[in-house]
N, C-alpha and C positions, 0 to 999 in steps of 0.2 A: 673328535673335532666336529664342529657344526658346519653346515653348509654356508657359503657366502651370503645367500639371502637371509638365512636365520641369524647370522652374525650381524648383518645390516639392521635387521629388525630389532635385535637386542640393543644395538648402539642407539638407534632412534628412540626406542622406548626409554632407555636409561637416561638419555640426555633431557628429554622432556621439552626440548626446544629445537629450532632448526640447526642442522649441522652443515658445515660447508662441504661441498663435494670434494674439494682438495683435501680436507682433513679426512674424509671417509676413504679416499683412495690410499692415503698413508696408513690409516688404521687397519684397513682390510688388505693392504698390500696388493692393490689392483691398479690397472691402468684406467684412464678415463673411459675408454671404450668398454672395458670389462665391467666397470661400475654401472654403465648404462644398461648392460645386459642383466646384471644382478638386480638393479632397480626394477626393470621390466618384469623379471621373474617374481620379485617380491610383490609388486602391484597386482600381478595376476593371482598370486596365492592369497591375497587379502580380499578378493572379490567375495562379497556376501558375509564378511566377517564383522562388519561394523567399524572397521578401520580402513584407512586409506593413506597413501603417501602423497604429500603435497610437494611439488618440485618446481623450483625456479631455476634460472640459469646457473646460479651458484650455490643454492642451498636445497636441502631435503628435510622434510619434517613429517613425523608420524602424527596423524590426526584422526578424529572420529569421522566416519563416512557421512555424507549428507543424509543418507537414508536412516541414520541413527539419530538424527537431530531431535526428533520428537521425544525419544526416551532420555536423551542427554539433557534436554531442556527440563524435563520433569525432575531429574536429579539435581540440577542447578537450583531450580525453584525450591525443592525440599531443603537443600542446604541453606539457602538464603532465608527460608521462613523459620528455621530453628533459632532458638535463643543462642547467644554466644555462650559457649561453655566456659568452665573455670579456666582452662588452659588459654583460650583465646583472650579472655579478660585479663589474665596475668600478662600475656604477651603485649596486649594493648597498653597496659599500665607501664611495662618496662619501656616501651617506645615513647610513651607520653612523658614519663618522668625523666628519661635520659635525654629528652629533646632529640629523639632519633636514635636508632640502635642498629647494629649489624646482627646477623643471625647468631654469630658466636657470642655477642654480648647477651642476647636474649637467652640463649641456651645456658650460658654460665649463670645468670641470675636465677633462672627457673630451675636449673639442675637437671633438665630433660631436653630431649630433642623437640624443637618447636616448629618443625616443618609444617605440620598439619594446621597449627594455629595461624602461622604466617599466611599460608595459602587461603584459609578461611577469611582472614582479615583483608587480604588483597582482593579476593573475589567479591567481598561486600563493599569494597571501595573505602574501607576505614583507614587503610594505610596505603602509602605509595612507596615505590622503590626508586632510588636514585643512586648514582655512582658515589661511592665514599670519597670525600675530598682527600683523606689521609692515605688511602690505599685504593687505587683505581681498579684493583682486582675484586674488591668487595662491594656489596650492595648495602646501602643504609636505608632503613625503613623509617618513614616519618608519618605523623598524623595527617589526615586529610580534613577539610572542612566538614565532611560527612561524619567523621569520628567525633569532632567537637560537638556537632549537633546531637549525635547519638548519646554523648556523655552529658549533654545539657549545659555546656559551657560555651562562652564566646571566644576564649583565648586559652592557650595551654597553661598560662600563668594562673588561671582561675581554678586549677586543680587543687584539691585540699592539700595543704602542707607542701606545695610545689617546690619552693626554694629549698626547704629543709631536706626533702627526699631526693631532689636532684643532686644536692651536695653529697649526701650519703651514698647514692648510687655511683657518682663520679669517683669518690674516694675508694669504694670497693673495687670498681673496675680498674682504677689506676694501680691498686695493690696487686690485683690479679696479673696485670700486664708486667709489673715490676718483678714479680716472684720468679719467673723462669730465668731472668738475667741474674738475679741474686744467687740462684742455685748454681749457675754455670760459673760465676765469679769465685764461688767457694771451692770449686774443684781444682 
């Protein structure tokens, strides 16, 4: 079994976003005072590692340390200077032709995990995330004006064969969503 500071580090790393202290006390089975001690221990152990813990009154997040900003900036610049790869272009196309898409929609159409492509497109400002109107637990990705400029079009309807391909994509996704319920009805 790992130590509480190591467990906290694992949770913060895995989440990739701020976690509520209340949630951390539950996950780690700690009191609020014990969590404060574990946080202090983790912060001390991260000194000089390039990582730090950002703490607000209610949340905790693992981030790169300020002293690592120069090297992290180089990484971001190199990522942004590269051409979009095939996967990112496919992901962008799914989002464009679906008039917005969730990660599961993108993954299903592409047949692979699209996390890296979505991250790249978000970092470059080519897509934006918003709450899905149909399911508040999901995120829907949409094109940004920057994406339209990158593609050299003024409006998403200016995409080649836009109406035809949107209809085909909608039909395929609807069939996918209907399939599990058809299987359960047959049982």
